[in-house]
C-alpha positions as CSV (number, residue, x, y, z in Angstrom):
1,M,15.3,15.0,0.8
2,I,11.6,13.2,1.5
3,Q,11.9,10.8,4.6
4,V,9.8,7.6,3.6
5,T,9.0,4.9,6.1
6,W,7.8,1.4,5.2
7,T,5.2,0.6,8.2
8,G,4.7,-3.2,7.0
9,A,2.4,-4.9,4.5
10,A,2.3,-2.1,2.0
11,G,2.2,0.6,4.2
12,L,4.3,3.8,3.4
13,T,4.6,7.2,5.5
14,F,5.9,10.0,3.3
15,E,7.2,12.9,5.6
16,T,8.3,16.4,5.1
17,P,8.7,19.6,6.9
18,D,5.3,20.6,5.7
19,E,3.1,17.1,5.7
20,I,2.6,13.7,6.2
21,I,1.0,11.3,3.5
22,L,0.0,7.7,4.2
23,I,-0.3,5.0,1.6
24,D,-1.9,1.8,2.9
25,P,-1.4,2.3,6.6
26,Y,-1.8,-1.0,8.1
27,Y,-0.8,-1.4,11.9
28,T,-3.1,-4.0,13.2
29,R,-1.3,-7.4,11.7
30,V,-4.6,-9.5,12.4
31,D,-3.0,-13.0,13.4
32,L,-3.8,-15.9,10.9
33,F,-6.2,-17.6,12.9
34,N,-8.4,-14.7,13.3
35,T,-7.6,-13.6,9.9
36,L,-9.1,-17.2,8.5
37,L,-12.1,-17.1,11.4
38,G,-12.7,-13.6,12.1
39,P,-14.3,-11.2,12.6
40,I,-11.5,-8.9,12.5
41,S,-11.3,-5.2,14.1
42,P,-8.5,-2.5,14.0
43,D,-6.0,-2.6,17.0
44,E,-6.9,1.0,18.1
45,A,-4.0,1.0,20.3
46,A,-1.2,-0.1,17.6
47,I,-2.7,2.7,15.5
48,D,-2.6,5.5,18.3
49,S,1.0,4.6,19.0
50,A,1.7,4.9,15.2
51,L,-0.1,8.1,14.9
52,S,1.5,9.6,18.2
53,A,4.8,9.9,16.5
54,M,3.4,11.7,13.5
55,Q,2.5,15.4,13.2
56,K,-0.9,16.1,11.3
57,V,-1.5,13.7,8.8
58,K,-2.4,15.6,5.7
59,A,-3.6,12.5,3.4
60,V,-4.4,8.9,3.4
61,I,-4.5,7.0,-0.2
62,V,-5.6,3.5,-0.4
63,G,-4.6,1.2,-3.2
64,H,-7.4,-1.4,-2.5
65,T,-9.6,-2.7,-0.1
66,H,-8.2,-5.9,1.2
67,S,-7.8,-6.1,5.2
68,D,-4.3,-5.8,5.3
69,H,-4.8,-2.2,3.1
70,A,-7.7,-1.0,4.4
71,L,-8.9,-2.2,7.9
72,D,-7.1,0.6,10.0
73,V,-8.3,3.3,7.5
74,P,-11.5,4.4,9.0
75,Y,-10.3,4.5,12.5
76,I,-7.2,6.8,11.1
77,I,-9.3,9.0,9.3
78,Q,-11.6,9.4,12.4
79,R,-8.3,10.2,14.4
80,S,-6.5,12.3,12.0
81,N,-9.4,14.0,9.8
82,A,-6.8,13.7,6.9
83,Q,-8.1,13.8,3.1
84,L,-8.9,10.1,1.9
85,V,-8.6,9.1,-1.6
86,G,-9.6,5.6,-3.0
87,S,-12.3,3.4,-4.6
88,S,-16.0,3.2,-4.4
89,S,-15.3,-0.1,-2.2
90,L,-13.6,2.1,0.5
91,D,-16.3,4.7,0.4
92,T,-18.6,1.9,1.0
93,L,-16.2,1.0,4.2
94,M,-16.2,4.3,5.4
95,T,-19.8,4.3,5.4
96,L,-20.2,1.1,7.2
97,A,-18.0,2.9,9.9
98,G,-20.1,5.7,10.0
99,L,-17.9,8.1,8.0
100,P,-20.0,8.5,5.0
101,G,-18.8,10.9,2.2
102,R,-15.3,11.0,3.4
103,T,-13.5,9.4,0.4
104,L,-12.8,11.1,-2.8
105,V,-13.5,8.1,-5.2
106,C,-11.6,7.6,-8.1
107,R,-11.9,5.2,-10.8
108,G,-8.7,5.3,-12.4
109,G,-6.7,8.0,-14.2
110,E,-7.4,10.9,-11.8
111,T,-4.7,13.1,-10.5
112,V,-5.7,14.9,-7.1
113,A,-4.1,17.5,-5.5
114,L,-3.4,16.8,-1.7
115,S,-1.8,19.9,-0.9
116,E,0.2,22.8,-2.4
117,H,3.4,20.7,-2.6
118,A,1.8,16.8,-3.3
119,L,-0.5,15.4,-5.7
120,V,-1.6,11.7,-6.3
121,T,-2.5,10.1,-9.7
122,M,-4.4,6.9,-9.3
123,I,-3.3,4.5,-12.1
124,R,-5.6,1.4,-12.5
125,S,-3.7,-1.5,-11.5
126,A,-4.4,-5.4,-10.7
127,H,-3.8,-7.7,-7.8
128,G,-1.4,-10.5,-7.8
129,L,-2.1,-14.0,-8.1
130,V,-1.7,-14.9,-4.4
131,F,-3.4,-18.3,-3.8
132,A,-3.4,-20.9,-6.1
133,G,-3.2,-18.7,-9.0
134,K,-6.2,-16.7,-8.3
135,V,-7.1,-13.2,-6.7
136,P,-8.6,-13.6,-3.4
137,F,-11.7,-11.7,-2.3
138,Q,-12.5,-10.1,-5.7
139,G,-15.6,-7.8,-5.9
140,E,-16.6,-5.0,-3.6
141,I,-17.4,-4.6,-0.2
142,R,-21.1,-4.9,0.5
143,P,-23.0,-1.9,1.4
144,S,-25.2,-4.5,3.4
145,A,-22.1,-5.8,5.8
146,T,-21.9,-4.8,8.9
147,L,-18.7,-4.2,11.2
148,P,-17.0,-5.9,12.3
149,M,-16.6,-8.3,9.4
150,K,-14.5,-11.5,8.3
151,A,-11.4,-10.6,6.2
152,S,-13.1,-12.1,3.5
153,G,-15.5,-9.1,3.6
154,Y,-12.8,-6.7,2.9
155,R,-13.3,-7.5,-0.9
156,L,-10.9,-6.2,-3.4
157,G,-12.4,-3.3,-5.1
158,T,-10.8,-1.2,-7.8
159,V,-7.0,-1.8,-7.7
160,F,-4.9,1.5,-8.1
161,A,-1.1,1.8,-8.3
162,P,-0.8,5.6,-6.8
163,R,1.9,7.7,-8.2
164,L,2.7,10.4,-5.7
165,Q,4.6,13.8,-6.4
166,I,5.7,15.5,-3.6
167,H,7.9,18.6,-4.3
168,G,8.6,17.4,-8.0
169,I,9.7,13.8,-6.9
170,S,7.6,10.9,-8.0
171,F,6.8,7.9,-6.2
172,L,5.2,4.9,-7.8
173,H,3.4,2.6,-5.0
174,V,2.6,-0.8,-6.4
175,G,1.0,-2.6,-3.6
176,S,0.3,-5.8,-5.0
177,A,2.5,-8.0,-7.4
178,N,0.8,-7.2,-10.7
179,F,0.2,-4.3,-13.0
180,I,-1.9,-3.3,-16.2
181,E,0.5,-2.3,-18.7
182,E,-1.7,-0.1,-20.7
183,E,-2.7,1.8,-17.8
184,V,0.8,2.4,-16.5
185,Q,2.5,3.3,-19.9
186,G,3.5,7.0,-19.9
187,Y,4.3,7.2,-16.5
188,T,7.8,7.4,-15.1
189,C,9.2,7.7,-11.5
190,D,12.1,8.5,-9.2
191,V,11.4,5.6,-6.8
192,L,9.2,2.4,-7.6
193,F,7.8,0.6,-4.3
194,L,7.1,-2.8,-5.3
195,C,5.2,-5.6,-3.5
196,A,7.4,-8.4,-3.4
197,A,4.7,-11.1,-2.4
198,G,3.9,-13.5,-5.3
199,W,6.6,-11.6,-7.6
200,H,7.2,-14.7,-9.6
201,K,3.7,-15.5,-10.4
202,T,3.1,-12.6,-12.9
203,E,4.4,-12.4,-16.2
204,G,6.6,-9.6,-16.9
205,Y,6.5,-8.4,-13.3
206,P,8.4,-6.8,-11.9
207,H,10.8,-6.4,-14.9
208,R,8.6,-5.0,-17.6
209,L,7.0,-2.6,-15.0
210,I,10.8,-1.3,-14.3
211,D,11.5,-1.1,-17.8
212,I,8.3,1.0,-18.3
213,T,8.4,3.5,-15.4
214,R,12.2,3.9,-15.2
215,P,12.9,4.6,-11.6
216,G,16.3,5.3,-10.5
217,T,15.7,3.3,-7.3
218,V,13.6,0.2,-6.5
219,V,12.2,-0.7,-2.8
220,L,10.7,-3.8,-2.0
221,I,7.8,-3.9,0.3
222,H,5.2,-6.2,1.4
223,Y,7.4,-9.2,2.2
224,D,6.9,-9.3,6.0
225,D,4.7,-12.1,7.5
226,F,2.1,-9.5,8.6
227,S,0.2,-11.9,10.6
228,K,2.7,-11.9,13.2
229,P,3.6,-8.7,15.4
230,H,6.7,-6.9,14.6
231,V,8.8,-5.5,17.5
232,K,10.1,-2.1,16.8
233,G,14.0,-2.4,16.1
234,T,14.1,-6.1,15.2
235,Q,14.5,-7.8,12.0
236,T,11.5,-8.0,9.8
237,R,10.1,-11.4,9.7
238,K,9.6,-12.5,6.2
239,L,6.9,-14.3,4.2
240,P,7.8,-18.1,3.7
241,L,8.8,-19.5,0.2
242,L,9.1,-15.6,-0.9
243,D,12.6,-16.0,-2.3
244,L,13.4,-12.2,-1.7
245,K,17.1,-12.7,-2.3
246,G,16.1,-14.2,-5.8
247,M,13.8,-11.2,-6.6
248,V,16.8,-8.8,-5.9
249,R,19.2,-10.9,-8.1
250,S,16.7,-11.2,-10.9
251,I,16.1,-7.2,-10.9
252,K,19.6,-6.4,-10.7
253,A,20.7,-9.1,-13.6
254,Q,18.4,-6.9,-15.9
255,F,18.8,-3.7,-14.6
256,P,22.5,-3.8,-13.1
257,Q,22.3,0.2,-13.0
258,K,19.2,0.4,-10.4
259,D,19.4,0.8,-6.8
260,V,17.5,-2.1,-5.2
261,V,16.8,-1.4,-1.5
262,V,15.2,-4.2,1.1
263,P,14.4,-1.7,3.9
264,E,13.2,-3.2,7.4
265,I,10.0,-2.3,9.0
266,D,10.0,1.3,10.5
267,A,13.6,2.4,9.1
268,R,13.2,5.7,7.7
269,M,14.8,6.1,4.1
270,S,15.5,9.4,2.7
271,L,14.6,9.4,-0.7
272,G,14.5,11.9,-3.8
């Protein structure tokens, strides 16, 4: 079994006796006021607290470069010296943070060995239609930018749905409520992690994606109000107007045989 922890927003921690791998780690949870007005910076104390509970982090994978996916990554890499996999936009962010050349830059379809037991395939994907039917902050992080910068400076970059394989068990991480059908064709998974925010705004999501990838277990993530702090051990505060129960009912109606899991932040799951 592999221990998986949802850490808020799209963040996941995968832990085996051999290694720890992070996807979209985000511990800062910038409040709404600062998100709108900025500039924003990583909460180093919150990140240090999260990393102190881990043994050596082997790799960090980033699905796209919005602030709730990438803000904390430069500090995490500086602290952990982990392998970093992501987009050219992420590489620009790392350069702005004084860490050039640290990103293994992918454009879509690459399979990267993370260790003897783990590899990731970076599947091209798409961002959900979050605000008024539009994708926020499209484009690349600008090389001319300076840190700290506003949330709007953390532009989308290339979007990936990483397919992580650890000890032969496959996990597909969809960190925003959208996908590109022709890109995901041919990829199956044992466990599918689905962004819940905006789930009803994209045609075919999540049902067509589940039909293609054929997971045994579906885990719903990115449903928390990540603009507010989370107190460990308390119930996760949900985004407003999300209808998470409706999402679960909709999936179970079409796929009654699937296990659908709605985890709490920081609750460890044994998967695989």
